[in-house]
N, C-alpha and C positions, 0 to 999 in steps of 0.2 A: 504494500500500500504506500510505503514511503516513496517508491519510484514514481508514483502518480502525483502525490500531494506536494512533493518538493521540486517538481520539474519547473524550470524557468526557460524563457526564450527572449530573443530580441529581434527587432526588425531592422532592415536596411533603410536608412533615410538618406537620400542623395549619395548612396554608395557607402555610407558609414553606419555601423551597427549602433542601435540605441542602447540605453541602459537596460539590463535584464529585468524582466518582470515575471511574476508568477501567473500561471494559468488558473482560472477559477472553475472551469468545467471541461469535460471531455479530454481527449488525448490529441497529441500532435499528429498531423498527417504523416503516415509512414512509420509511426512508432511501432517498435517490435512487440510491445505489450498489447497493442490494439487487437490483433486477431485472437490472442489468448483470452483477453477479457471478454471479447465478443462471444467466444465459445462458452465461457463460464456463465454468461447471462442467458444464452440460448439454452443451456442445459437446464435452467430453471423451468423453461417451457416444457421440457421433457418430464421433469418431476411433477409439474402441475397437471399434465395430461395423465400421468400414471396415477396420481392421487384421485383425479376425477373418475378414472376407470374403476378404482377400488371402491369408491363411494357410490358407484352406480349412476353417476351423472352422465357418463359416456359409455356406450356399449361398443366394444371393439369387434372387428370382424374375426371370425374363426376360420383359419386357413389350413388346408391340408388334412391328412388323416389324423394327425395328432392334435388337431384343433388349436393351432398356435394363435394366440391373441395378437391382432394387428390393429393398432389404433393410429400410429403415425410413423413416418420415416423422416429422419433429419440428417442433413449434411451441410455444415456451415450455415449459410443463410437460406438454403433450399429446404423446404418442409412440405411433406404431403400428409394430410389428415384424412383418415378413413372413417366413414360413418355409415350406419344403417339408414334406410330410407324413412327416417322419423324426424319430423319437424322439431320436436322437443330436443333431440340430440344436437341438431344443427344450431339451435338457439343457445344450447349450453356451450358449444364450441365458441360461438360468438362472444358470450359472456366471459369465457376463460381467456380468450385473446385480448379482450378489453382490459382484463385484470393484469395480463402480462405487460401491457403497455405502461403500467405504472412503474416498471423498471427502467423506462427510458427508451426502449426499442418499440417503434411504432410499426404496426402491421399495415402494409400498403394494400388495402382491399381492392383498389382500382387495378393493380397489377396482378391480383390473385384471380384464380379461376375455379369455378365449380364444374366438376366433370361428372355428370349424372350417368348412371349405368342401369339400364332396364327400369326406367321410371318415366312417368308421363311428362311431356314437355311443359304443360301448364304448371305442374308441381315444381319442376326444376326452375322455371322462371320466377316463381314466387320465392323460392329459397335464395335465388340470386339477389332478389330485392331485399331479403332479410339480411343477407351478408354484405350487400353493397359491392358485389363483385360481378364479373362477367361469366358467361357460360362457355365452356370449351368441350370439345369432343376428342375421343381417342382417334389416332395416336397423338401423344404429346411427348416432348423432349424433357427428360429429367436427368441431370448429370451426364449429358451427351448420349443418353440411352433413350431409344424410342420405345415408349410404353404403349402397349395396345396393338403392336404389329406382330405378325407371325415370324419368329426368327428362323423358321425352316424355309421361308421363301427367299429367293435370291434378291428380289427388289428391296427387302428390308435392309440388306447389307450394301446397298448402292452408295450411300453416303460414305461408308468406310472405304470402299474401293476408290471413290473419287478423291478422298483425302490422301490415300496412299499414292495415287497417280499425281496429285498436286505436289507432294513432297519430293517424289522422284524427279519430276520435271524441274524443280528448283535445284536439285543436286546435280543434274546433268551439266549445268553451266560451270560447275567447279571441276578443277583439274585434280582428279583423285586416282590413285592406283587401285588395284583390285582389293588390297587389304583395307584401304581407307573406306571403300564402298561397303565392304563386309561389316566394318565397325558401325557405319551409319545404319545399315539395315538391322543389325542386332540390337543396337542401343536405342534407336528411335522407332523404327517401324514395328519391330517385334513387341516392344513394350506397349505400343499403342494397341496392338491386337490382343495382348494378354488381358487388358482391361475388359474388352468385350467378351473374350472367351471365358472369363471368370463367371459370366452370367448366362451366356447362351452357347449352344453347340452350333458351330459354323457348318453350313451346308458344304458338301464336297465340291460343288461347282465354284463356290466362292473361294475356297482354299486353293483350288487349281488356278483360278484367275490371279490371285495374289502372288502365288509362287511364280507364275509366268511373268508378271510385272517385275519381280525382283530379279529373275534370271536375265531379262532383257536389259535391266539396269547394269548388271555385272558384265 
């Protein structure tokens, strides 16, 4: 806490720094503590949702044969909330998010979306009005992953193939020997693919296409 409360800064006036002064709120832009403190605050939302589930205010989805409870997914500032088709649950989520704003992080409902699945359009529109957000449909992008598309179809992997082609076209302008090209493929391209392969099984046709692109680059 001392790192936050004792920080000071100065500004350049006509090229000369002013006398240092203490900050009264928030962190400096680019401060290394900023991401860490953000994660700490966002973790409070995780705890609040967990408590709401335990109290019965929010009913999570039951997923798979083991009936795993799924109420939300979080990564940095990207959050997905799951809810049954019950107006009371959605209103409870809205109240919970309003309480979370007391910590200083505001939820931008205008940039948020409600994705209804197997529900009436009129009901979905009414819930969008309750939340103050817009309606969206699957597929949607979350952490560069397309949710709602069939990973067994080649077209689902089109963006991945295009991304690999783009990187290879940029590297072709560089003067590299075969060893240098291999290092680029292993360190950049393969790490990119590992992220997607940790979630989905790649179709054989897509794998053959990517291997062909890498071989042509070599």
